[in-house]
C-alpha positions as semicolon CSV with decimal commas, in nm:
position;residue;x (nm);y (nm);z (nm)
1;X;3,112;-11,734;-0,103
2;X;2,800;-11,861;0,084
3;X;2,769;-11,934;0,457
4;X;2,834;-12,303;0,406
5;X;3,171;-12,242;0,240
6;X;3,278;-11,995;0,509
7;X;3,205;-12,260;0,773
8;X;3,420;-12,504;0,584
9;X;3,701;-12,250;0,568
10;X;3,686;-12,199;0,943
11;X;3,692;-12,573;0,992
12;X;3,984;-12,612;0,756
13;X;4,179;-12,334;0,928
14;X;4,110;-12,480;1,272
15;X;4,202;-12,827;1,149
16;X;4,529;-12,704;1,002
17;X;4,616;-12,519;1,322
18;X;4,566;-12,844;1,514
19;X;4,786;-13,028;1,265
20;X;5,057;-12,768;1,299
21;X;5,050;-12,780;1,679
22;X;5,058;-13,160;1,676
23;X;5,342;-13,177;1,424
24;X;5,543;-12,911;1,612
25;X;5,508;-13,105;1,934
26;X;5,621;-13,425;1,762
27;X;5,920;-13,270;1,602
28;X;6,018;-13,075;1,913
29;X;6,061;-12,746;1,726
30;X;5,840;-12,561;1,971
31;X;6,012;-12,355;2,240
32;X;5,867;-12,287;2,586
33;X;5,764;-11,932;2,480
34;X;5,581;-12,066;2,177
35;X;5,407;-12,326;2,396
36;X;5,287;-12,048;2,626
37;X;5,156;-11,852;2,327
38;X;4,983;-12,162;2,187
39;X;4,841;-12,239;2,530
40;X;4,695;-11,887;2,546
41;X;4,542;-11,932;2,201
42;X;4,385;-12,260;2,307
43;X;4,236;-12,095;2,617
44;X;4,090;-11,828;2,388
45;X;3,957;-12,091;2,149
46;X;3,824;-12,348;2,395
47;X;3,647;-12,217;2,706
48;X;3,649;-12,421;3,024
49;X;3,363;-12,654;3,103
50;X;3,268;-12,429;3,397
51;X;3,238;-12,128;3,163
52;X;3,020;-12,330;2,926
53;X;2,792;-12,438;3,211
54;X;2,756;-12,074;3,319
55;X;2,675;-11,966;2,963
56;X;2,422;-12,249;2,930
57;X;2,259;-12,149;3,262
58;X;2,232;-11,788;3,147
59;X;2,074;-11,894;2,817
60;X;1,832;-12,123;2,999
61;X;1,733;-11,838;3,234
62;X;1,680;-11,607;2,936
63;X;1,456;-11,869;2,771
64;X;1,257;-11,909;3,094
65;X;1,214;-11,531;3,124
66;X;1,097;-11,512;2,762
67;X;0,852;-11,798;2,819
68;X;0,710;-11,627;3,129
69;X;0,680;-11,298;2,941
70;X;0,492;-11,469;2,656
71;X;0,264;-11,652;2,901
72;X;0,184;-11,325;3,082
73;X;0,109;-11,153;2,751
74;X;-0,117;-11,442;2,644
75;X;-0,301;-11,431;2,978
76;X;-0,351;-11,056;2,949
77;X;-0,479;-11,098;2,593
78;X;-0,719;-11,372;2,703
79;X;-0,851;-11,160;2,992
80;X;-0,905;-10,866;2,756
81;X;-1,089;-11,088;2,508
82;X;-1,312;-11,237;2,778
83;X;-1,385;-10,887;2,905
84;X;-1,480;-10,779;2,552
85;X;-1,697;-11,086;2,495
86;X;-1,876;-11,040;2,827
87;X;-2,010;-10,701;2,712
88;X;-2,279;-10,645;2,449
89;X;-2,152;-10,653;2,091
90;X;-2,271;-10,305;2,008
91;X;-2,445;-10,426;1,691
92;X;-2,796;-10,307;1,614
93;X;-3,079;-10,563;1,585
94;X;-3,075;-10,517;1,207
95;X;-2,697;-10,584;1,191
96;X;-2,738;-10,896;1,405
97;X;-3,018;-11,029;1,181
98;X;-2,815;-10,960;0,865
99;X;-2,512;-11,135;1,013
100;X;-2,720;-11,437;1,115
101;X;-2,878;-11,452;0,769
102;X;-2,537;-11,437;0,602
103;X;-2,396;-11,720;0,815
104;X;-2,704;-11,940;0,766
105;X;-2,720;-11,879;0,389
106;X;-2,350;-11,967;0,350
107;X;-2,404;-12,291;0,541
108;X;-2,707;-12,379;0,326
109;X;-2,506;-12,316;0,007
110;X;-2,250;-12,563;0,144
111;X;-2,520;-12,826;0,197
112;X;-2,528;-12,808;0,576
113;X;-2,827;-12,852;0,808
114;X;-2,664;-12,671;1,098
115;X;-2,383;-12,427;1,162
116;X;-2,165;-12,343;1,458
117;X;-2,206;-11,970;1,495
118;X;-1,995;-11,908;1,801
119;X;-1,750;-12,064;2,045
120;X;-1,669;-11,907;2,379
121;X;-1,492;-11,983;2,707
122;X;-1,702;-12,122;2,991
123;X;-1,608;-11,818;3,201
124;X;-1,878;-11,627;3,013
125;X;-2,138;-11,833;3,202
126;X;-2,203;-11,739;3,562
127;X;-2,169;-12,109;3,657
128;X;-1,876;-12,178;3,420
129;X;-2,097;-12,393;3,195
130;X;-2,225;-12,639;3,456
131;X;-2,596;-12,588;3,374
132;X;-2,528;-12,619;3,000
133;X;-2,330;-12,937;3,057
134;X;-2,614;-13,083;3,266
135;X;-2,882;-12,944;3,028
136;X;-3,066;-12,806;3,328
137;X;-3,386;-12,611;3,272
138;X;-3,307;-12,239;3,273
139;X;-2,946;-12,287;3,162
140;X;-2,985;-11,983;2,935
141;X;-3,005;-11,763;3,245
142;X;-2,636;-11,839;3,310
143;X;-2,527;-11,669;2,984
144;X;-2,364;-11,327;2,968
145;X;-2,238;-11,094;2,696
146;X;-2,238;-11,204;2,333
147;X;-2,354;-11,564;2,405
148;X;-2,663;-11,415;2,570
149;X;-2,718;-11,183;2,271
150;X;-2,708;-11,480;2,035
151;X;-2,961;-11,666;2,249
152;X;-3,191;-11,362;2,250
153;X;-3,157;-11,323;1,871
154;X;-3,250;-11,689;1,826
155;X;-3,542;-11,658;2,070
156;X;-3,679;-11,341;1,909
157;X;-3,623;-11,412;1,537
158;X;-3,509;-11,765;1,458
159;X;-3,709;-11,984;1,698
160;X;-4,044;-11,859;1,559
161;X;-3,920;-11,964;1,212
162;X;-3,847;-12,322;1,321
163;X;-3,474;-12,296;1,395
164;X;-3,329;-12,475;1,695
165;X;-3,028;-12,374;1,901
166;X;-2,777;-12,595;2,077
167;X;-2,527;-12,482;2,338
168;X;-2,282;-12,760;2,421
169;X;-1,949;-12,808;2,589
170;X;-1,695;-12,891;2,319
171;X;-1,379;-12,903;2,529
172;X;-1,316;-13,083;2,856
173;X;-0,964;-12,967;2,945
174;X;-0,850;-13,144;3,259
175;X;-1,187;-13,318;3,291
176;X;-1,383;-12,998;3,350
177;X;-1,607;-12,808;3,107
178;X;-1,408;-12,578;2,880
179;X;-1,523;-12,401;2,565
180;X;-1,887;-12,393;2,466
181;X;-2,019;-12,387;2,111
182;X;-2,341;-12,238;1,984
183;X;-2,499;-12,423;1,693
184;X;-2,802;-12,308;1,494
185;X;-2,997;-12,605;1,349
186;X;-3,266;-12,604;1,076
187;X;-3,251;-12,966;0,961
188;X;-3,405;-13,276;1,116
């Protein structure tokens, strides 16, 4: 018997118990002792509203604790990722060139004239992306970690071959610069 049928059986049993109690009260066959027993069963079956409010408050507190725990874990994960991204990648120049070539060739095969090669949080810029957003001269000096490595790879190997690079804010959460994308362009 599946879960649905067992629920129906519980409902049927509960419904029949209610019918029996109602019919016994109508007929008057129920003694005071039986009423006390039935009353005890009802108290076991139906908790008071105060008990339900307490249970609901406990469940709500457990949900809030779980939410806070998940938020703390997500924050810790984000901090660890930003820390990792702010350090050099550890790839050799040859590995970086091969990776760039692979990404560019895949984009060309898909008929694209540009490709987003990276997206990073503005906290990897020493000014949180302000110079990039304003396209100020020298904005590249605000880069750190992997975004700086990508800029240097472009400057050393791709720029001499006619590629352009574009760093732009792609997210304005709360009206302030958020994530920044890096796009390599070879088309007009």
